Every structure is written in structure tokens, then in C-alpha cells.
N, C-alpha and C positions, 0 to 999 in steps of 0.2 A: 723336616729333622732336623735339631739342632743337636750334636755330641759335644759332649763335654767331659775332660779328664779331671777327676778329681783325687787321683792317686798322690798321696806323698812321695815326693823324689828329691833325695838331696844331693841328686849327680849333678856332676859339671859338666860344660860343655864348649865348646867354641865353634864358632860360626863365620865362613869367609866369602866376602861379594869379592867376584875378580872383575875388571875392568881390564880390557885389554887396549892394544894400540888401534887408530884408524881403520885398518883391515880385517882386524877382528875385535869389535867391539865388546863381545862377550865373553871375550878369552877363551873359547872353546878350545879344549885341548890341555889345557893348565896344567901341571901336575904339583900337589902338594905330597912331599916325604916325611915322615916323621917317625917317632920312634916312643911305644906308649909300652909299658910293662915289659920294656925289653924285648919287643918285637918291633920290627921295622914294617911299618904301612905304608900305603900309596894311595893317594885318593887322584881321579881325574876329572875334570870337569866336561861333563857331557851333555849334551842338550835334548837328546831324544834316548829310547829305550828301546822302541819295537815301535811297529805301526801306528800313527795317529796318536802318538803319546808325546810326554815330555818331561822334564825331569827340574825339580826344583834348581833356579838357574845359582844358589847357593852351596857350597861344600859345608858340611859337617861333620865334627869329631866329637865324640862322646870321649868324657875324660874319667868317667866315674866319679870317685872321692877325689881325685888330683885337683891341687888348685891353681896347676899352672901346666903348661907345656914346654920341658926345657927348653926343645929344639927342633926347628921345622923347615923346610928350604922348600920355596916356589918355584918351578920350572915353566917358564911362559914358552908359549908354541914355534918362539922364533931362537930358542935354546940358551937365553939369557935366564939368568936364576938369581933369586935372593934367599938369604937366610934371616931369619927373626930367632931370637933367644929370650926365654922367658916369659913367654906369653901369657899374661893370666886369662883365667877362665870365667866361663858365663859374658861372653863378651860378643859382638858380631864385628868382624875386621874387614876392611875396605882395601883391597890391594889393587895399586894401580899399575900396570905396566909402564915401564920406566923407555 
């Protein structure tokens, strides 16, 4: 069976691929904090959700009609953080722990 989505959608998005250091290459536990439509939001990278399941290793943010995300911060599992400003929509960004 093949499923195809033919809906017309002009909404914007951002996706993040997280790469951690040598001990945690998948960046599990990394947190992204951002504000969208005056609401603070948090995403945490988790690889599993329940028994015999897995999550997409990327983190996605739906932006609606916004052209960019004004401000966001990633906090790595080791406690360090990095702030990004004016991140343009509709792209996959790879974030590498320093």
C-alpha cells in the first residue's frame, strides 16, 4: 500500500538533526527552547516512547505562516547551550555539540 498526501499546505516548518559528542552521538536528552506566537515551548530529543517503539531522530517545529523563528536555544545534555537568532523557515538544520 502506498499513501500519498495531496493536500495544499502553505505552512512553514523547521527540522533539526542533533549530533552529540562521542559519548552521546545521537544527542539524546538535548532540549530546544523557543517562543512562537508569544508562547514559550520546549522540545526534548527522545529516541523511544514506549515498548518496542522508536521516534524520528529529528526534531520538528511547525511555524504556521511565519517566515522565520526569531530566537531559539539548544541545551546539550552536558549543560552547555547555544542560541540561534532569525532562523529561516523550511530547512533542516544540523546542530553539532561543541
